[in-house]
TORMAR-423417 format. One record per atom (N, C-alpha, C): residue in three letters; z, x negated, y negated. Coordinates in steps of 0.1 Angstrom, whole numbers, plus 2048, in hexadecimal, padded with zeros to 3 digits. Layout:
TORMAR-423417
ALAZXY;...
END
This chain:
TORMAR-423417
METCBA2000A1;METCC02060AD;METCC02150AC;SERCC321B0A0;SERCC422909F;SERCB622F0A1;METCAC22909D;METC9E22E09F;METC9B22F0AE;GLUC9F2250B6;GLUC9D2260C4;GLUCA52310CA;TYRCB22320C6;TYRCBB23C0CC;TYRCB624A0C9;TYRCB424D0BC;TYRCB025B0B9;TYRCA225E0BC;GLYC992540BA;GLYC8B2560BC;GLYC872590CB;PHEC8F2530D4;PHEC8C2540E2;PHEC9825B0E9;TYRC9F2640E2;TYRCAB26B0E7;TYRCA82730F4;CYSC9C2790F4;CYSC98281100;CYSC9327810B;ARGC9126B109;ARGC8C262112;ARGC96256113;PROCA125811A;PROCAB24E11B;PROCA7241121;GLYC9D24112A;GLYC98234130;GLYC9222C125;LEUC8923211D;LEUC8222B112;LEUC8C226108;ALAC9622F104;ALACA022B0FA;ALACA721F0FF;GLYCAC21F10B;GLYCB3214111;GLYCAB207111;LEUC9E208114;LEUC951FD115;LEUC941F7107;TYRC901FF0FD;TYRC8E1FA0F0;TYRC9B1F50E9;METCA61FC0EC;METCB31F70E6;METCB71EA0EC;SERCB51E80F9;SERCB81DB100;SERCB01D00FA;PHECA31D30F8;PHEC9A1C80F2;PHEC9F1C50E4;THRCA21CE0DC;THRCA71CC0CF;THRCB41C40CF;VALCBD1C70D7;VALCCA1C00D8;VALCC71B10DD;ALACBE1B00E7;ALACBB1A20EC;ALACB519A0E1;METCAC1A00D9;METCA51980CF;METCAF1950C4;GLYCB919D0C1;GLYCC319A0B7;GLYCCC18F0BC;ILECD018F0C9;ILECD91840CE;ILECD11770CE;ILECC51770D2;ILECBC16B0D2;ILECBB1670C4;GLYCB91700BA;GLYCB716D0AC;GLYCC31660A6;METCCF1690AB;METCDB1630A6;METCDD1550AB;ILECD71520B7;ILECD91450BD;ILECCE13B0BB;LEUCC21400BE;LEUCB61370BE;LEUCB312F0B1;PROCB41350A6;PROCB112D09A;PROCBB122097;PHECC612209D;PHECD011709B;PHECCF10C0A5;GLNCC610D0AE;GLNCC41020B8;GLNCBB0F70B3;PROCBF0EB0B5;PROCB80DF0AF;PROCA90DF0B3;PHECA50E30BF;PHEC970E20C3;PHEC8F0EC0BB;PHEC950F70B6;PHEC8D1020B0;PHEC870FD0A3;ASPC8D0F309C;ASPC880EE08F;ASPC7D0E3091;ARGC7B0DE09D;ARGC710D409F;ARGC630D909D;PROC5A0D0098;PROC4C0D5097;PROC450D90A4;GLUC490D30AF;GLUC430D70BC;GLUC470E50C1;SERC520EA0BA;SERC560F80BE;SERC501030B5;LYSC460FF0AE;LYSC3F1090A5;LYSC3B1150AD;GLYC351140B8;GLYC3011F0C0;GLYC3C1280C5;ILEC471220C8;ILEC5312A0CC;ILEC581320C0;ARGC5812C0B4;ARGC5C1330A8;ARGC5313F0A5;ILEC4613D0A6;ILEC3D1470A4;ILEC3E1530AD;VALC3F1500BA;VALC4115A0C4;VALC4E1620C2;PHEC5915A0BF;PHEC661610BC;PHEC6516A0B1;PHEC601660A5;PHEC6016F09A;PHEC5617B09B;VALC4B1790A2;VALC421840A5;VALC4918E0AE;SERC511890B8;SERC581910C1;SERC631990B9;METC691930AF;METC7319A0A7;METC6C1A60A0;ALAC601A309A;ALAC591AE094;ALAC551B909E;GLYC511B40AA;GLYC4D1BE0B4;GLYC581C70B9;SERC641C20B8;SERC701CA0BD;SERC721D60B3;ALAC6C1D50A8;ALAC6C1E109E;ALAC601E909F;LEUC541E20A0;LEUC471E909F;LEUC431F00AC;ILEC461EA0B8;ILEC421F00C4;ILEC491FE0C7;PROC561FF0C5;PROC5C20D0C7;PROC562170BD;GLNC532130B1;GLNC4D21C0A8;GLNC3F2210AC;ALAC372170B0;ALAC2A21A0B5;ALAC2A2230C1;HISC342200CA;HISC352290D6;HISC3A2370D3;METC422380C9;METC472450C5;METC3B24D0BF;ALAC332460B7;ALAC2724D0B1;ALAC1E2510BC;TYRC1C2490C6;TYRC1324D0D2;TYRC192590D9;LEUC262590DB;LEUC2C2640E3;LEUC2C2720DB;TYRC302710CE;TYRC3227D0C7;TYRC282800BC;GLYC1F2760B9;GLYC152780AF;GLYC1A2720A2;LEUC1026E099;LEUC1326808D;LEUC1B271083;ARGC1727E083;ARGC1D287079;ARGC2C28907D;GLUC2F28B089;GLUC3D28C08E;GLUC4527F08C;THRC3F27408E;THRC4526708C;THRC4826507D;PHEC3F268075;PHEC41266066;PHEC4C270062;HISC4C27C067;HISC57285064;HISC65280068;PHEC6527A074;PHEC72275079;PHEC7726A070;TYRC6E26106B;TYRC73257062;TYRC7625B054;SERC70266050;SERC7326B042;SERC7F273041;ASPC8527804C;ASPC9128004B;ASPC9D27804B;
END
C-alpha cells in the first residue's frame, strides 16, 4: 500500500485505484481460500486466476510507475 500511496502521490486518482484494488484483493484473499468450493479440483481455474491477480496487484502498479517515470527513477524510488 505504501508503494501505491507514495509512488502515485501526485496522481491521487491512480493512487486510489491501485490502493482500492490491493485492499479488495486482500479482503478476497482472506475469505476465498477458506471456502469449500475453492479446494475442489474443478475450481483449479479460479485458483489460478486468483493467485495471478494477487501477483498482478503488486506488479501492475510497479510497471505503470516505470512507464510514467522511467526505469531509473522507479529503481531510485525503491532503493531509497
